[in-house]
C-alpha distance (Angstrom), angle and dihedral (degrees) to the residues before:
residue distance angle dihedral
X1 . . .
X2 3.80 . .
X3 3.78 87.0 .
X4 3.78 91.7 58.3
X5 3.83 131.3 91.2
X6 3.77 122.3 -165.6
X7 3.80 124.4 -161.3
X8 3.83 114.2 -164.8
X9 3.86 117.0 -152.2
X10 3.82 99.8 -150.0
X11 3.78 97.1 16.0
X12 3.83 95.7 168.8
X13 3.79 96.3 71.6
X14 3.84 115.3 108.8
X15 3.85 93.5 -116.2
X16 3.81 96.6 39.8
X17 3.85 94.3 47.4
X18 3.81 89.8 51.0
X19 3.78 91.6 55.6
X20 3.82 91.8 45.4
X21 3.81 89.1 51.8
X22 3.80 91.2 49.0
X23 3.80 93.6 51.1
X24 3.85 90.0 47.1
X25 3.80 88.0 54.7
X26 3.80 89.7 49.9
X27 3.83 89.0 57.9
X28 3.81 100.1 -100.9
X29 3.82 121.4 135.2
X30 3.82 114.7 -118.2
X31 3.72 140.6 -158.9
X32 3.78 132.0 167.9
X33 3.79 146.5 166.3
X34 3.74 133.2 -131.3
X35 3.79 132.2 160.2
X36 3.80 90.8 -136.6
X37 3.75 126.8 49.4
X38 3.82 117.3 -143.0
X39 3.79 142.6 163.3
X40 3.79 90.8 -74.6
X41 3.82 94.7 52.0
X42 3.82 91.0 48.4
X43 3.83 90.9 50.7
X44 3.82 91.5 51.0
X45 3.85 92.4 45.8
X46 3.76 89.7 52.8
X47 3.81 90.0 54.2
X48 3.76 91.5 52.3
X49 3.81 106.0 -88.4
X50 3.83 117.1 144.1
X51 3.90 106.9 -126.7
X52 3.80 123.0 -164.8
X53 3.81 120.5 -163.6
X54 3.79 93.8 -155.3
X55 3.78 132.3 57.8
X56 3.73 105.0 -137.0
X57 3.85 136.3 134.5
X58 3.80 91.8 -108.0
X59 3.82 88.5 69.0
X60 3.81 89.6 58.7
X61 3.86 92.2 46.3
X62 3.85 88.9 49.7
X63 3.86 92.5 50.3
X64 3.80 95.9 45.9
X65 3.83 92.2 50.0
X66 3.85 96.2 39.3
X67 3.84 92.5 50.2
X68 3.77 99.3 32.3
X69 3.83 89.7 131.9
X70 3.81 90.6 63.4
X71 3.75 139.1 64.7
X72 3.83 100.2 -102.1
X73 3.83 120.2 -151.9
X74 3.77 125.2 -173.2
X75 3.80 115.1 -147.5
X76 3.80 127.1 -156.6
X77 3.78 136.7 173.8
X78 3.80 125.8 -145.7
X79 3.83 87.8 -99.1
X80 3.85 89.7 72.0
X81 3.77 110.3 93.5
X82 3.89 120.7 -136.7
X83 3.78 90.9 -118.1
X84 3.82 92.4 58.9
X85 3.82 104.8 127.8
X86 3.83 95.6 -131.9
X87 3.80 93.0 47.7
X88 3.83 93.7 45.0
X89 3.81 89.5 51.8
X90 3.83 91.5 49.7
X91 3.77 90.0 52.3
X92 3.80 93.2 46.3
X93 3.86 90.1 52.3
X94 3.85 92.9 42.8
X95 3.81 91.3 -122.6
X96 3.81 121.7 168.4
X97 3.80 107.5 -85.7
X98 3.85 119.9 -173.7
X99 3.77 130.1 -174.6
X100 3.87 114.4 -125.9
X101 3.85 87.9 -116.4
X102 3.83 90.1 63.0
X103 3.80 91.4 54.3
X104 3.79 94.2 48.0
X105 3.85 90.3 46.6
X106 3.84 89.2 50.7
X107 3.84 92.2 51.7
X108 3.83 91.7 47.7
X109 3.74 92.4 57.2
X110 3.87 94.5 74.7
X111 3.85 94.5 55.3
X112 3.75 143.6 54.9
X113 3.77 88.9 -95.5
X114 3.82 125.6 -149.4
X115 3.82 109.2 -169.2
X116 3.79 117.7 -161.0
X117 3.78 114.3 -154.5
X118 3.80 136.6 161.2
X119 3.78 140.5 108.8
X120 3.81 95.8 -90.6
X121 3.82 137.2 21.2
X122 3.83 99.6 23.6
X123 3.75 96.0 131.4
X124 3.83 93.1 45.8
X125 3.84 92.3 46.8
X126 3.82 90.6 47.9
X127 3.82 89.6 50.0
X128 3.82 94.1 49.3
X129 3.82 91.8 44.9
X130 3.78 93.3 46.3
X131 3.85 90.9 49.5
X132 3.80 94.0 49.6
X133 3.80 94.3 47.0
X134 3.81 92.7 44.4
X135 3.77 92.8 51.6
X136 3.80 96.7 40.4
X137 3.82 99.5 42.1
X138 3.86 108.4 12.5
X139 3.81 82.4 -142.8
X140 3.78 105.1 99.8
X141 3.83 135.7 113.8
X142 3.79 124.7 -171.9
X143 3.83 141.2 -163.5
X144 3.81 115.5 -175.3
X145 3.77 144.9 156.1
X146 3.81 92.9 -111.5
X147 3.74 142.6 45.2
X148 3.91 109.7 -85.7
X149 3.83 109.2 -147.9
X150 3.83 96.2 -142.5
X151 3.84 90.0 58.3
X152 3.81 97.6 25.1
X153 3.76 85.3 -138.9
X154 3.85 143.1 82.9
X155 3.81 88.6 -126.0
X156 3.79 130.3 48.4
X157 3.84 104.8 164.8
X158 3.75 116.5 170.4
X159 3.84 136.3 145.9
X160 3.81 93.3 -79.2
X161 3.75 136.9 139.2
X162 3.76 98.4 -120.1
X163 3.82 132.8 49.2
X164 3.77 124.1 -170.6
X165 3.81 109.4 -157.2
X166 3.78 127.0 -175.3
X167 3.82 106.8 -143.2
X168 3.77 124.2 -161.8
X169 3.81 127.4 -138.2
X170 3.83 96.3 -175.3
X171 3.81 96.5 102.3
X172 3.82 102.2 29.8
X173 3.79 95.6 -105.4
X174 3.85 93.1 114.5
X175 3.89 88.5 102.4
X176 3.85 88.2 70.5
X177 3.82 93.8 74.0
X178 3.81 125.7 90.2
X179 3.78 114.0 -168.4
X180 3.77 140.2 175.6
X181 3.85 89.6 -138.8
X182 3.76 119.9 20.5
X183 3.81 114.9 -165.0
X184 3.84 122.9 -160.7
X185 3.79 110.6 -167.2
X186 3.80 96.8 -174.0
X187 3.81 139.2 -44.3
X188 3.84 123.3 -122.4
X189 3.79 133.5 160.9
X190 3.85 106.7 -96.2
X191 3.81 140.2 128.2
X192 3.84 91.0 61.7
X193 3.77 89.5 176.2
X194 3.87 86.6 70.7
X195 3.81 107.4 20.7
X196 3.83 124.0 55.4
X197 3.80 97.8 -159.3
X198 3.79 145.5 -13.3
X199 3.83 95.4 -82.4
X200 3.86 89.3 57.8
X201 3.85 88.0 55.0
X202 3.77 91.6 47.4
X203 3.81 92.9 51.1
X204 3.79 91.2 53.8
X205 3.84 89.0 53.0
X206 3.86 88.9 49.1
X207 3.81 90.6 58.9
X208 3.83 88.2 49.3
X209 3.83 90.0 51.8
X210 3.82 91.6 50.9
X211 3.80 89.1 56.8
X212 3.80 93.6 50.9
X213 3.82 118.3 89.5
X214 3.76 88.8 -150.8
X215 3.74 125.4 19.1
X216 3.89 125.0 -149.6
X217 3.77 117.2 -173.1
X218 3.80 141.4 172.7
X219 3.75 110.8 -98.8
X220 3.81 91.6 -165.9
X221 3.83 91.5 63.7
X222 3.72 105.9 87.2
X223 3.82 94.3 -155.2
X224 3.81 91.6 53.1
X225 3.79 92.3 43.6
X226 3.84 92.6 52.3
X227 3.84 94.6 45.9
X228 3.79 107.4 37.6
X229 3.78 136.1 52.6
X230 3.80 122.3 -164.7
X231 3.81 137.2 143.9
X232 3.77 85.0 -127.1
X233 3.76 117.6 72.9
X234 3.86 138.4 126.8
X235 3.75 139.3 -142.9
X236 3.77 142.2 -173.1
X237 3.78 95.0 -165.4
X238 3.84 105.9 48.3
X239 3.78 139.1 19.4
X240 3.87 90.9 -160.4
X241 3.82 116.3 112.6
X242 3.84 89.2 -9.9
X243 3.81 126.5 120.7
X244 3.86 95.4 -148.3
X245 3.79 125.7 20.8
X246 3.78 133.1 172.2
X247 3.82 108.9 -175.5
X248 3.85 113.1 -165.9
X249 3.88 116.4 -128.3
X250 3.80 98.3 172.1
X251 3.81 129.8 23.5
X252 3.77 129.6 -177.6
X253 3.81 139.0 145.5
X254 3.84 94.3 -83.5
X255 3.83 104.9 41.1
X256 3.82 147.4 -11.3
X257 3.77 123.3 -130.9
X258 3.77 117.7 -155.6
X259 3.82 145.3 165.1
X260 3.76 113.8 -111.2
X261 3.85 121.3 -146.7
X262 3.79 135.0 -179.0
X263 3.81 117.6 -160.8
X264 3.82 90.3 -13.8
X265 3.86 91.8 -53.1
X266 3.83 117.3 121.8
X267 3.81 108.9 -123.9
X268 3.80 107.7 171.0
X269 3.76 147.8 -42.7
X270 3.78 115.1 -95.7
X271 3.77 131.8 -157.4
X272 3.80 108.3 -149.1
X273 3.82 112.6 -161.0
X274 3.79 94.4 -149.2
X275 3.83 126.2 76.4
X276 3.77 128.6 -136.4
X277 3.83 133.8 68.2
X278 3.79 92.6 -118.2
X279 3.82 88.5 56.0
X280 3.82 90.5 47.8
X281 3.83 88.5 56.9
X282 3.80 90.7 51.1
X283 3.86 92.2 48.0
X284 3.84 90.6 47.8
X285 3.82 88.6 54.4
X286 3.85 90.1 50.7
X287 3.82 91.6 49.4
X288 3.84 91.8 45.9
X289 3.88 92.5 50.8
X290 3.81 91.1 48.0
X291 3.77 90.7 50.9
X292 3.85 89.2 49.0
X293 3.79 87.2 58.8
X294 3.84 89.0 52.1
X295 3.82 97.4 -107.5
X296 3.83 110.3 164.3
X297 3.81 112.0 -104.0
X298 3.81 93.5 -139.4
X299 3.80 88.9 58.0
X300 3.83 90.9 49.4
X301 3.79 91.4 49.3
X302 3.78 91.2 49.8
X303 3.83 93.0 52.7
X304 3.84 99.0 41.3
X305 3.81 89.7 93.0
X306 3.77 91.4 67.4
X307 3.79 95.0 60.4
X308 3.83 116.2 123.7
X309 3.75 133.4 177.0
X310 3.81 117.8 -111.0
X311 3.80 118.8 -109.8
X312 3.82 118.0 -72.5
X313 3.77 92.1 24.7
X314 3.88 103.5 113.2
X315 3.76 85.1 -40.5
X316 3.79 115.3 -179.6
X317 3.81 106.3 -132.9
X318 3.79 98.5 178.2
X319 3.82 147.2 -89.6
X320 3.72 130.7 -74.4
X321 3.84 115.7 -171.5
X322 3.79 93.6 -26.2
X323 3.85 93.2 -45.9
X324 3.79 112.8 121.4
X325 3.82 118.4 -148.9
X326 3.80 125.3 -156.8
X327 3.82 127.7 -176.5
X328 3.79 120.5 -146.9
X329 3.78 132.9 176.4
X330 3.84 92.8 -139.8
X331 3.79 108.4 140.8
X332 3.83 103.1 146.5
X333 3.91 121.4 72.0
X334 3.84 92.3 -114.1
X335 3.81 91.0 51.1
X336 3.79 91.3 50.0
X337 3.85 89.0 48.9
X338 3.90 90.4 57.1
X339 3.82 94.9 42.2
X340 3.85 92.5 51.1
X341 3.86 88.9 47.2
X342 3.80 89.1 53.6
X343 3.83 90.8 47.3
X344 3.81 88.8 53.8
X345 3.83 89.6 52.1
X346 3.84 89.2 55.7
X347 3.78 92.0 48.8
X348 3.84 92.9 47.4
X349 3.84 87.2 54.1
X350 3.77 91.7 51.9
X351 3.86 90.8 49.7
X352 3.78 92.4 47.7
X353 3.82 86.5 55.1
X354 3.83 88.1 55.7
X355 3.83 94.0 -111.3
X356 3.82 120.1 154.2
X357 3.78 117.5 -79.8
X358 3.78 111.8 -75.1
X359 3.77 129.7 -154.9
X360 3.76 124.3 -147.9
X361 3.85 109.6 -131.7
X362 3.75 118.9 -166.3
X363 3.80 119.5 -159.5
X364 3.77 110.3 -173.8
X365 3.79 131.1 -171.3
X366 3.82 106.9 -168.5
X367 3.79 115.6 -137.1
X368 3.83 120.2 -139.9
X369 3.77 126.6 -2.1
X370 3.84 91.5 -120.1
X371 3.85 90.6 58.2
X372 3.82 92.8 48.9
X373 3.76 90.9 48.8
X374 3.85 92.6 49.5
X375 3.79 98.0 43.0
X376 3.84 106.4 30.4
X377 3.76 93.0 124.3
X378 3.87 94.5 45.2
X379 3.86 92.2 47.4
X380 3.82 89.9 52.0
X381 3.80 91.8 46.1
X382 3.87 94.5 53.4
X383 3.83 99.3 36.3
X384 3.79 93.1 49.7
X385 3.88 87.2 66.5
X386 3.83 89.8 73.4
X387 3.80 117.1 86.5
X388 3.77 94.1 -123.5
X389 3.80 126.2 16.1
X390 3.81 130.5 -161.1
X391 3.81 116.9 -176.8
X392 3.83 120.4 -166.7
X393 3.81 130.3 -159.3
X394 3.81 116.8 -70.6
X395 3.81 120.5 -87.9
X396 3.81 99.6 -133.8
X397 3.84 98.2 -160.1
X398 3.83 88.8 -151.0
X399 3.80 94.8 -53.2
X400 3.82 120.9 138.2
X401 3.82 117.4 -121.6
X402 3.80 105.7 -142.7
X403 3.79 92.4 153.8
X404 3.87 92.4 53.3
X405 3.85 91.1 -126.5
X406 3.81 116.4 -177.6
X407 3.79 134.1 -179.7
X408 3.77 90.0 -109.3
X409 3.83 89.7 84.0
X410 3.79 87.9 64.3
X411 3.86 95.3 44.1
X412 3.86 92.0 48.3
X413 3.79 90.0 53.2
X414 3.82 93.9 45.1
X415 3.87 88.0 52.3
X416 3.80 90.2 64.8
X417 3.85 88.1 61.1
X418 3.79 104.5 26.1
X419 3.83 122.7 22.9
X420 3.85 92.2 -162.2
X421 3.79 94.0 85.8
X422 3.80 132.4 112.9
X423 3.75 136.6 175.0
X424 3.83 110.0 -131.7
X425 3.76 114.9 -177.9
X426 3.76 100.8 -140.1
X427 3.80 148.7 -3.8
X428 3.87 93.6 -101.2
X429 3.82 87.4 62.1
X430 3.79 92.0 48.9
X431 3.79 91.6 48.0
X432 3.86 91.4 48.3
X433 3.82 91.7 53.5
X434 3.77 96.7 32.6
X435 3.82 97.0 128.0
X436 3.83 92.8 47.2
X437 3.80 92.1 48.5
X438 3.80 97.2 46.2
X439 3.80 138.9 35.6
X440 3.81 137.5 -157.2
X441 3.79 114.8 -69.2
X442 3.86 93.9 27.1
X443 3.76 119.2 145.2
X444 3.81 104.5 -148.2
X445 3.84 120.3 -158.2
X446 3.80 112.9 -164.4
X447 3.81 106.7 -165.3
X448 3.78 136.4 -175.7
X449 3.78 145.9 84.0
X450 3.83 99.2 -114.4
X451 3.81 130.4 73.3
X452 3.78 93.5 -54.7
X453 3.77 90.8 110.6
X454 3.83 88.8 76.4
X455 3.81 87.2 71.5
X456 3.83 94.4 94.9
X457 3.81 92.6 56.7
X458 3.84 92.4 42.1
X459 3.81 88.5 51.8
X460 3.81 92.8 48.0
X461 3.85 91.7 51.5
X462 3.81 93.1 46.8
X463 3.79 96.1 46.2
X464 3.82 98.4 44.9
């Protein structure tokens, strides 16, 4: 590998930067281009990667001449459009182009690989599993689509036995990955730009399952239950006919207490330091996968208290004049549903402690025109459950908008259920009118998968 050079077109993305970091750690030389610099590109540059802030053919000419003594590979993700100047030039010159999934699959081959898949909760499950394995074995590497607190990175790639890899189904490349344990969190219809219906999504997960030596799936997800069979499954609702179960007995905004079972036998009570039933499911998956590797349960129980959510997963950003702001990556109706439920749990706790009445404010930046078109009704249904809703313009993520879709179709539908809704074009506008739009005691949930997570810094600049 030392004789290889990799150039990433779009190196700043959370998944692409993780791979670039991993290859750097393996001794490869790295370059990449992105129109926007971010924390990840700065980290890579510090470690010796060459970063371009343009995407022009001259970058490719420079890389091929500069690293002419090496085998040069050009790496793209499905987000890179065919007309991208660097990619077009690579094609024109018949250079070696690899999809990011091929690179991750290649890295996975030299480890006991645990691949975390599913429509929702992949990053959280990968984070919990990496944390448990790191603390119990000190022999774990990790490549994920989020920042894992224990490593403060989306990539921790060392010469270890285990590798936890988050694998993505959004573009149909999930069949590239071979794993020792394949985990399916849940299956939902999403990524309507690639899949036409739920059964197309299911068949992509079936090809992933075929490539997994052992399959672990969520018994509580009806679609998974109806389409997969494995001796290894988990549940948070029943211990019957389930290999691993964690049944909650107490839930609040700080922790969840539950009874843990294996093959219907009660093992122990567990105190999980993270709230939310969806998080409990992800943690159960992480415990189950660790047990499948033979990790001692007492060790797992001892280290559970160190679990933390990855960044942008109900992440507390801070308080401004008694208004609390949380960031969450929720961008699908079912994710919004769980995030709002968790917000309600926090508000209930405040009220139980005799605090002033709090409102739950949802700020939502829709992600992709195709998703808004497909799920307008579902978005409106879930968002209307907040007390006040502000919807911003759609983050297109490079998609075309032939149907001229706007966020107003969501706000108009919410208005029929909840009159406290407004369309506000962008986060600068929200920041400018922050005190008119919010009041003391509010819990503000800022949700989306685009650039909405810059809101906290925009707000701080505006209000200083």
